[in-house]
N, C-alpha and C positions, 0 to 999 in steps of 0.2 A: 817135618813140617813142610807146608807148601804155601807159596805166595803166587798171586795172579796180578799182573800189571796190565792196565787197560787204558786205551787212548782212542780218540775218534778216528784218526787216520795217521799216516806217516808222510803226509804232504809237506811242502816247504813252509815252515813256520817256527817261531821260537819255542813253543811248547813241545812240538814234535822233535826238535833238535835236542832239547834237554832230556826228553823221555828216552831217546836213542842213546844218549851218553850215559844216562843213569843205568840202563840195561847192560851196557858194556861193562860198567864198573861192578854191578851186581854179579854178572856172569863170571867175571874174572876174580871175584873174591873167594879165595879158597877157605876162608874161616867161617863162612855163613853155614847155618845148619838147616837150610830149607831149599827145596827145589822150586823152580819157577816156570810159569807159563805166561804167554802174552795173548791178550785179546785185542783185536783191532776192529772197530765197528764198521768202517767203510773201506771199500776197495778203491781208493783214489790212486793217482800216480804217486809212487813212493820215492821221495827224495832222500830220506834217511834210512839207513840199513840197521837191522838188528843182528845180534850175534847169531851165527849159523847154528849153534848148538841149542838155541832156545826154540821151543815149540810155540808156533803162532797160530791162533784161531781167528778166522774172519767170520763175522756174524752179520754181514749186510743182508737185508731182507726186502723183498718186493712189498711187504706189508708195512714198511717204514718203522717208526719208533716202536709201535706195539709188537711187531714181529721181532725186532731186535731185542727188546726186553725179554720176551719169551725165550728166545735163543740163549740169551745171557743167563737167565735163571736156570735153564736146563743144563748149560755147561757148568755152572757153579755147583749145581746139585750133584753132578757126576764127579767133578774134580775134588770137591770137599776141601777148599782152601782154609788155612788158618787166618789169612789176612788177604785183602785186596787193596792195591794202590791204583788210583785212577787219576788221569789228567784230563782237564777240560770238562765243561758243565754236563754235557750229555752222559759222558762216562761216569762222572761223579753221581749223577742221578741214578743210573742203573746200579752202581756199586751200593749205594745206601739202601735201595729197595731190596736187593738180594741179601744184604747183611741182616736186615730185619727178618727175612725169611729163614736164614740158615745159621745166624748167630756168629759169624766170623767178625773179625775186626776190620772196619772200613777206614782206610786212610785216603782222603781225597786231596787233590792239589788244585789250588786256585792260582792261575798265572796272571791275572789282571784284576782290576777293580770290578766287582759285580755291578756297580752302578752304571758302568759303561753299557750294559745290556738293557738298561731301562729306557729304551727308545721305541718310537712307533706306538702301535696299539697295545692294549692290555698291560699297561705298565704296572698297575696294582697287582694283577694276577701274576705277572713275572716276578715281582718282588716277593710275593707270598710263596711262590714255588722255590725261589732261591733260599729264603729263610727256612722253609720246611726241610729242604734237602741238607743244608749245611749244619743246621742245629742237631741233626740226627747222626752225623758222622762221629766216629770215635776220635779222629784227629784230622786237622786241616793244615796241610802244608801250604804256606803262603810265600810267594816269591819275594815279597818285601814287607817291611813293617807296616807301611801304609795300607797295603791290601788287608792285612790282619786287623788293623784298626778299623777299617771300613766294615768288616764283617761283625766286629764287636759292637760298634756304635750304631750301624744302620740296620743290622739284621739280628741283633740280640743273641749272637753266638757266645757261648761260654768262653771267656778268655783262656781258660786252661786247655782248651782244645787247639788253640792257635800255635803253630810251630813255624818259625821263619826259616826258610831255606833258600838262600840266594843261588842264582845260577852259577855254574862253574865253567872253567876254560882251560884248555891245554895250551899254555902260552908258548911253549917250545914249538909245538906244531903250527900255531898261528904264524910265528916268526919265520919258520921254514917255508910254509906255503905262501907267505907274502912275497917271496923271491921268485916264485914260479912265473913263467911268461904267459899270463892270461892275456886276453884281447883288451888290454887297457889302452886307452887313448895315449898318444905320444906325449901330450902336454901333461904337466904336473901342476899341483897346487890348485885343484878345484875344490869347491864346496861339495861335500858328499852327504847323501841321505840314503838310507836303506830301509825297506819294509814292504809289507803288502800295500798295494795301491788301492786303499780304501779310505773313505772319508775320515774315519777315526784317526788316521795317521797325520792329518793336517798338511799334506803336501801342497795343497792349493794355497794355504797360508804361506808356506815357504817360498813358493814361486812368486807370490805377490810381494812379500817382503824383499826378496832378492831383486825384483824389478824396481822397487822403490829405492833400494839402496844404491842403485846404479853401479854396483861392483861389476867389473868387467871379467873377472875370472869365471870360468864355467861352473855350472851347477849340474851335478850328476845325481840322478835318482835311480837306484837299483831296486828291482822288484817287479812282480806282476800283480795284476788285479783289475777289478771292474772299472776303476777310475782312470785307466791309462789314457783313453781317448779324450776324456774330459780334461785331464791335466795337460795334454798336448795342446788342446784348443785354448786352454787358459793361458799357456805360455805364448801362443800366437796372438791372442787378444792384447796381451801386455807388451808385445814387441820384443820378447826375449827368446823366441824359439830357436834362434841360431846359437844361443849360449846355454840352453837347457837340453840335456841328453837323457834318454831313458833306455839304458842298455838291457833292461829286462832282468829276470832272475839269473843270478850268477852263482854257480856251485862253489866257486872259490873267490869270495869277495876280497880276500886279504891283500892282493896286489893293488886293488883300488884303494883300500884303506891306507896302505903304506904311502901312496903318492898324494893323498888328500891334503889340502890346506887345513881343513877342519871338518868335523862331523856335526851335522845339525839334526836334532831330533825335535819334531814339531807335533807330536801326538797330543790329542786331547785327553787321552788316558793311556797309561803305560804301566804294566806290571813290573817288568825288569828287562830292559833293552839289551839283548845280546850283542847286537852290532855295535852299540855304543861302547860297551866294555872292551870288545875285541879291538875297536879302533883305538881306544885309550892305551891298550897294551902295546900298540905300535907308536906311541908318542904323539897321537893326534889330539889337538885341543878340541873341547866340546862346547857347543851351544845347545841348550836343551830347555824344553818347556818344564814347568814345575808340576810334575805328576809323581805318582807313588814311587816307582822304581828309581827314576833319576834323582829324586830328593834323597833317598837312601845313599845313592852312589856319590853324588856331588856335594852333599851336605851344605845347603844354603843356611846362613845364620839367621835369616829373617824373611818375612814375606816381601814380595816385590811390588812396587807401585805400578799402577796401570800405565801403559804406554812407556814403559821403561824396562831396564834389565838390571841384574845385580851380579856381582862376582861372588860365587859360592867358593867353598874351599878348594874344589877341584874342577871348576868350569864356570861358564856364564849361564845364567838362567833367566827365564822370562815367563810370564803367565800364559797358560794355554789360550790359543786363539788371538793373542795380542800381537797383531802384525807389526804395529809400530815398535813395540819393545823388541821384537825379533830383528827387525831391520836395523835398529840402533845397535844391537849386540853384534850383528854381522859387520857393521861399519867400524865398531870399536876394535874388533879383532883384526880387521883389515889394516887399520891405521896405527895401532899400538903394538909395536914390535916387541917391546919389553914384556908386555902382558902375554903376547903370543908365545914367546919363549918360555915364560914361567908356566903357562898352562900345559905346554907340551911335556915338560918334565913332570908336573904334577899328575897328568893323565897316566903316564907309564907307572908312576909310583902307586897310584890308587888301584890300578887294575890288578896288581899282585895280591890284593886282598881276596880275590875270588878264584882261588886255586881248586883243582879237582880234588886234592887230598882233603881240604877243609870241607868241601861240599859233601863228599861221601861219608866222612866221619860224622857230620851233622845228620845225614840221612839215617845212618845206622843207629844213632842215638834216638832218633824219633821212633824208629820201629821197635827198639828195645823198650822205650817208655810206653808203647801202645800195645804190643803183642807179647803176652807172657811167654817166657821160655825161648824167645828168639835170640840168636847170636849174630 
C-alpha cells in the first residue's frame, strides 16, 4: 500500500509543526504496511524538517493554482496511492479533486475554524467552496471538537466523517530544551504571547489591555508577520513601548516559556494552540480567549459575560476581542497569588493529556477506519 502526505509549505506555523511531527512518527512506525511520500506545494523557507528517508516532491508552479493542481494530478496518477492525507485548505482542495479522479481515500485535516476564512470579498463563494471540498472528503481530521462542530453545523458535513485529533507534544524534549541558554532577557516573570503577527491573533488587543491594566511587568510577543510595525506603533501610541518587546521568531521558545509569568492567547479564532499547551507543560498559568481549541483544553463551565472573564477548569478565559475582560483577567492573575499558584499546577496537569503516544494511536485508528486493509 502507499500513502501520500500533502501540505502547503514547511514554513513556521502550527500546522506545519504538527505535520512534521506526524511524518516522524509515521516514518518510525515499524508496524505500518504502507510506503509514504510527501508533497509540498510551495518552496518557502523551511523551518521544520522531515525524515531524511522520506521522498519529498515540490510542485510549485509559475502558473499558480492551476499549474499546481495539474502537477499534483500527474504525480498522483503516477504514484497510485491508496490514500492521501492533506493539511491546510489548498492541499485539502487538491486532495479531494484528485481523489474523485483516481478513487483513492482522501483524508483531509482542518487546523482551525473555516469561518475564520470568511473575510473580505466573495464570502458567499468562499463558503460554497469550503462546503463543496469538505463534504466530498472521505474523512476530516479536526484539531478540536469545536472545529468539527463548525463543519457539521455551518457547512453541512456528515458527522460520521469528522475525526478529532488534538495536537501532540514531546514533553521530555520541551523540558530539556527549556533549560538551554537561548537569548532570553535577563528578567523573569513577563507576560508571554506567541504566534504569527497577523490581525487574527489579536495582539493589538493584548497590547491595549496590557496598557490599560497598568501592569509593570514586561510583555513579550514572539513571532514574525505583517503586523509587526503596526504593533510596534500601537505600543508607542499607548506609551508602553519600553515594556513591550518583539524578539521575532524563535526556533526554541521553551526557555522563554519557562521564565514567563503567564501565557496570554488573544486569537479571534484558534484551532488548537501549540504554544499554549507547551507553556502549560512547563507550569505556566494561562489566560485565553474563548475559541475552539482553548475551549477544549481549558474546559470553561459556562459562557463568559461581556467585559468580564471567568475561571475555567484549567485557566482564565474571556470573549474574543473583549479588551476589558482581558485586562481584568491580567489584573486578577497579577494580584491573586493563590489563584496563580493553583493555575500553575493545573496547567502542568492538563498538558499531559496531549502525549505523542495518544496522538499517533488516534491517527492510526482514523486511517484504519477510513482505508481498507491498512495497518
